[in-house]
Residue, then its C-alpha position, 0 to 999 in steps of 0.5 A: x438111322x438118316x432122318x428125312x428132314x434136317x433142321x438148320x439152326x444159323x448161328x451166324x448172329x451169335x457165334x459168326x459174331x464171335x469171328x475176330x473183328x466182327x461186330x454187327x449193330x442192331x439194325x444189321x442184325x435185323x436186316x440179317x435175321x429177316x433175310x435168314x427167316x424169310x428168304x433163306x427160309x432156315x428153321x431157327x437162328x441163334x441171334x446173341x448171347x445173353x448179358x453181352x451189352x445193352x446194344x446186344x439187348x436192343x438188337x434182340x429186341x428188335x429181332x423179337x419185335x419183327x419176328x412176333x409180327x411176322x409169326x417167326x418168334x419161335x425160330x428166334x433163339x438166345x445163348x443163356x448161361x446157368x447163372x441162376x435167373x440172370x440170363x433168363x431174365x435178360x432174355x425175357x425182357x428181350x421178348x425171346x421165348x427160347x434159350x439155348x442153355x450152354x452147359x458142360x458136356x465133358x467132365x474136364x469143363x465141369x471139374x476144372x472150369x465150374x469146380x462142381x460135381x456133375x450132381x451139382x451142376x445138373x442141379x443147377x441146370x434144373x433149377x434154370x429150366x424150372x424158372x425158364x418154364x415159369x416164364x414160358x421160355x422154351x429150353x435147349x441145352x448145349x453140351x459144351x465141349x461134348x466132342x472131348x466129353x465122348x473121347x475122355x469121359x463118355x460116362x459123364x456124358x450119358x450120366x448128364x443126359x440120363x439125368x436131365x432127359x426127362x426135364x422137358x428139354x426140347x433139344x440136346x445140342x452137341x458141339x464139337x467145341x474145339x473142331x477136334x472130330x473127324x468124320x470117323x469119330x463124329x459117326x461113332x459118337x452120334x451112333x452112340x448118343x442116337x442108339x442110346x437115346x432114340x426118342x431125343x432130339x440132337x443138334x450138331x454144332x461143328x467147328x472148322x479147326x481141321x477143315x472138317x466141319x462139313x465132312x463131319x456134319x454129313x457124319x452126324x446126319x447119317x447117324x441120327x442127327x436131326x438139326x445142324x448148326x451153320x453160319x453164313x460164309x462159315x463164320x465163327x470162332x477161330x476157324x468157324x463153323x460149318x458154312x450154310x451154303x455147304x451144309x445145304x448142298x451136301x445134305x441135298x446132294x449126297x444124302x437126299x435130305x430135305x430142308x427148308x433152305x431156298x437155294x436160290x437165296x444163298x449167294x444173296x445172303x452171303x454177299x450181305x454178310x460179307x459186306x456187313x461183317x467186312x470179311x472178304x469170302x475167298x474166291x474159291x470157296x465152294x458154292x459162294x466164292x466169286x470164281x467157283x462157277x467159272x471155267x478157265x480152261x478153253x478145254x472145259x468150255x468146249x466140253x460144256x458145249x458137247x453135252x455138258x462134260x465139265x459140269x456136276x450137280x452144283x448147277x450155278x442157277x441153283x444158288x442165284x448164280x451163273x456160269x461164267x467163262x474166264x477170259x484170259x491167256x488160257x482162254x480158248x476159242x470156246x470160251x470167247x464164243x460162250x461169252x460172245x453168245x451170252x453178249x448177243x455178239x456175232x463175229x466172223x471167224x477171223x474176227x473171233x480169232x483177232x479178239x482171242x489173240x487180243x485177250x491172250x495178249x492181255x492175259x499175258x500182262x494181266x491176270x483177269x479179263x471180264x465179260x464186261x470188258x469184252x465188248x470194249x475189246x471187241x470194238x477196240x480190236x475191230x477198229x484198230x490196224x485195219x487193212x485201210x489204215x493209212x497211218x500204221x505204227x511199225x514199232x516204238x520204244x519208250x524208256x524212262x530212268x531216274x534223273x533223266x527225261x523219258x525218251x521215245x523212238x518211233x517208226x510210223x508208216x503214213x500212206x505207204x512211206x516209213x518214217x523214224x524219229x526220236x524225242x524226249x518228253x516230260x512223261x513216256x507218252x509225251x515223249x511219244x507224241x513229240x517224236x510223232x510230231x517230228x515226223x509230221x512237222x519234219x518229214x511231212x511238212x505237216x501240221x500235227x493236231x493239238x491235244x485238248x484233253x486227256x482221260x484215263x478211266x476203267x471201262x463200265x464193269x471192268x477191272x483195274x487189274x485188266x484194262x484201262x480206257x484212255x480217252x484223248x480229245x484233239x483239235x486239228x483245223x478247227x475240227x474236233x476229234x476224240x478217240x479211245x483205246x484199251x489196254x493193260x497199260x496205260x501208256x499203250x492205250x493212249x498210243x493206241x488212241x493216238x494212232x486211231x486219231x491220225x487215221x481218222x484225219x488221213x481218211x477225211 
C-alpha cells in the first residue's frame, strides 16, 4: 500500500515552537520558512497557531506576503480551532489560505474536554468548514488524540470520518498526540484507516515520547499514509516530533520513497534552527549531529581505505557534510594519514609516528583534537626536540600548594652537559624560568634572555579542550625572539616555547 511520493509537512514553526524555552520572533520565522520552502523544498509548512498573540499574527502575515510573491502561498498552513468564526477570521486576516482545524480524534477528548457528543462536535466542525469555504480557505482536519481513539474507541474515529469525508476536507491528519504508539500498532491502525477509506488523504503526526517517532513513520508509510509531519532537529512538545532529517533518510533508504526534500540542505537548516531556537543538537543525533560522520577508531579509518568497509548508505556528502577522522588517544596511523591527506600535508613515516605519538599524548590529557589543530601539532612536533637541539629539557617538576609559593626543579642539557637547579616563583611558569635562569647565571655564567610579552590563545579553529597556544617574546643582546608552542596544559606549552627560544639563541 506504500505510495511512491510522500508529502512532507514541516511543523517546526508551530509544534516545534512548543518546545520548552523556544520562541521565534517574526523575522526568525520568516528566515526559517523561506529556507524550508525554497532550499530544503518541503511540500508544506505549518507556521503558527491562530489567536496566540499579535506577534504571531505579524509573523504569519510576513510569511504569507513573501509566500504569495514566491508562488508558495498554498504551502503555508496555520493551526485553528473549532471556535465559530474566530480562528478563521484571524487566519483570513493574515492572508493564509489553509487551516489545519484541530478536532477531537478520541471519544475521551470529545466527552471530557469538549463535553459534547460526537454529533454536536461534527455539527460545529461542519459550520467551520462551511465558513472556511466562504472565505476561500482550504481545510485539513487534525484528529487530536487519534492514537488513543484507535486504541480505546475506534468506532468513534470511524463515525467521525464517516460524518466528514464528504465535506471537501483536503487531508485528514492523524496525530499520535501523546507519543504512545509502537510500530506494530501504527501499522495496524493505519491499515484500518486506509483500507476503510482508500480515497482519503491521511497524514501522520508522530511524537517521540518513547523514541519511536521515526520508526512509527516508517510503519505508517508502509500502510498507506500519504503525508508525514516533521520538525527540524526533532523539536516539539515534550520529547518532540519526528526529525525532518531522519524521516527523509528512512523514506529514501528503507522504502525507496520520493519526497521533494533537498538532502544537501538538511545540515544547513538544522544549524539555522539550532542557532535561532537556542536548543543544541546532541552530537550523536543521526544525520545532523556533529559527530555522526566522524570515525574514531583507527581500524575504521583503515577499513575506509580498503573498499569503504565501514561506510553505509548515509554518505555525509548527501547531507552537506563530510566524513572526518577523529584525532585522539584512539587514533591510529590511518586516522592521522586521512587528516594529513585532507590538509595536503606529506610526512615521512618517522615524522608521522612522532605526530601520532603526540596526538595520543594529547588525547590522554583531553578528549578532542580537531583537524584544524593538526598543522600546528605537526609544526610543533617537527620543530621541537630536533636531533641538533643544543638545549634539551631532560626533566622538570613544578608544584604549587595553597599558602605556599610555587616551586620548580629543572634538569637541562646544554651543549652535552647536564645541569640542575630549583627555584620558587610567583607562578609555576615563573618558578620554572627562575630555575633555568639560575642554571644560566650560576652554572654557565651567562645572561638569560628577558621576557617581554606572554600570550595564551587557542589555535585558529582549535578547541579549548584540546590545545592552548602560548606565544612568548624575548630580548637578548638587543635581539628580539618570538617562540610559540602548543599543549593541552598552558604551563607545558610555555615551557616548550622557552626551550625553543634557548635553542634559537644557541644556534646563533
